[in-house]
MIGU-888187 format. One line per field, with one value per residue (C-alpha): residue in three letters; x negated, y negated, z negated. Coordinates in nm, 3 decimals. Each point is the difference from the previous one (the first is absolute). Layout:
N
resn: ALA_...
x: X_...
y: Y_...
z: Z_...
# end
This chain:
85
resn: UNK_UNK_UNK_UNK_UNK_UNK_UNK_UNK_UNK_UNK_UNK_UNK_UNK_UNK_UNK_UNK_UNK_UNK_UNK_UNK_UNK_UNK_UNK_UNK_UNK_UNK_UNK_UNK_UNK_UNK_UNK_UNK_UNK_UNK_UNK_UNK_UNK_UNK_UNK_UNK_UNK_UNK_UNK_UNK_UNK_UNK_UNK_UNK_UNK_UNK_UNK_UNK_UNK_UNK_UNK_UNK_UNK_UNK_UNK_UNK_UNK_UNK_UNK_UNK_UNK_UNK_UNK_UNK_UNK_UNK_UNK_UNK_UNK_UNK_UNK_UNK_UNK_UNK_UNK_UNK_UNK_UNK_UNK_UNK_UNK
x: 0.017_-0.134_-0.070_-0.091_-0.170_-0.229_-0.085_-0.096_-0.253_-0.140_-0.049_-0.171_-0.274_-0.016_-0.089_-0.225_-0.175_-0.022_-0.068_-0.289_-0.012_0.267_0.176_-0.321_-0.109_0.341_0.244_0.367_0.140_0.244_-0.302_0.054_0.413_0.038_-0.250_0.163_0.336_-0.076_-0.209_0.272_0.248_-0.226_-0.057_0.204_-0.041_-0.079_-0.282_-0.335_-0.320_-0.137_0.317_0.029_-0.417_0.152_0.273_-0.204_-0.263_0.267_0.145_-0.323_-0.172_0.359_0.003_-0.349_-0.041_-0.350_-0.051_0.068_-0.118_0.203_-0.267_-0.046_0.355_-0.009_-0.023_0.283_0.220_-0.069_0.104_0.312_0.080_-0.056_0.234_0.260_0.017
y: 0.008_-0.367_-0.229_-0.339_-0.093_0.313_-0.054_-0.349_0.094_0.263_-0.210_-0.294_0.311_0.189_-0.338_-0.088_0.308_-0.060_0.340_-0.008_-0.372_-0.034_-0.310_-0.157_0.052_-0.159_0.266_-0.155_-0.022_0.299_0.240_0.210_-0.019_0.307_0.174_-0.225_0.111_0.359_-0.025_-0.197_0.242_0.293_-0.171_-0.111_-0.145_0.336_0.081_0.001_-0.175_0.314_0.096_-0.332_0.036_0.330_-0.147_-0.319_0.289_0.199_-0.260_-0.176_0.352_0.072_-0.339_-0.034_0.336_0.013_0.150_-0.237_0.060_-0.012_-0.188_-0.286_-0.120_0.039_-0.406_-0.054_0.260_-0.162_-0.338_0.120_0.206_-0.283_-0.198_0.275_-0.039
z: 0.000_0.097_-0.286_0.099_-0.319_0.003_0.381_-0.101_-0.256_0.184_0.310_-0.173_-0.121_0.289_0.200_-0.251_0.059_0.325_0.183_0.192_-0.003_0.269_-0.145_-0.033_0.335_0.133_0.004_-0.054_-0.363_0.049_0.082_-0.301_-0.040_0.126_-0.278_-0.247_0.086_-0.032_-0.285_-0.172_0.101_-0.172_-0.363_-0.271_-0.347_-0.155_0.242_-0.131_0.135_0.114_0.207_0.170_0.078_0.145_0.200_0.105_0.183_0.117_0.185_0.121_0.110_0.224_0.132_0.091_0.068_-0.235_-0.324_-0.271_-0.343_-0.311_-0.220_0.285_-0.107_-0.371_-0.059_0.222_-0.148_-0.335_0.111_0.145_-0.320_-0.218_0.199_0.011_-0.391
# end
């Protein structure tokens, strides 16, 4: 189910992460909207930081067709989790 508040939190932190520095390289502001939407639909306030990091890794691995490591997303997951409280 889509929750706009969760999407807004996720998008903020996923954009800040700027995977592959795409935004810094001139990609449009909506570059990560699909990923942010997928992540926001898969998490909830009770998700652990590790669960959020795993979901982020899964989404980026699927959408960028390249291995994504959970540890690379722990800080972003923590930031998301703290705002979901």
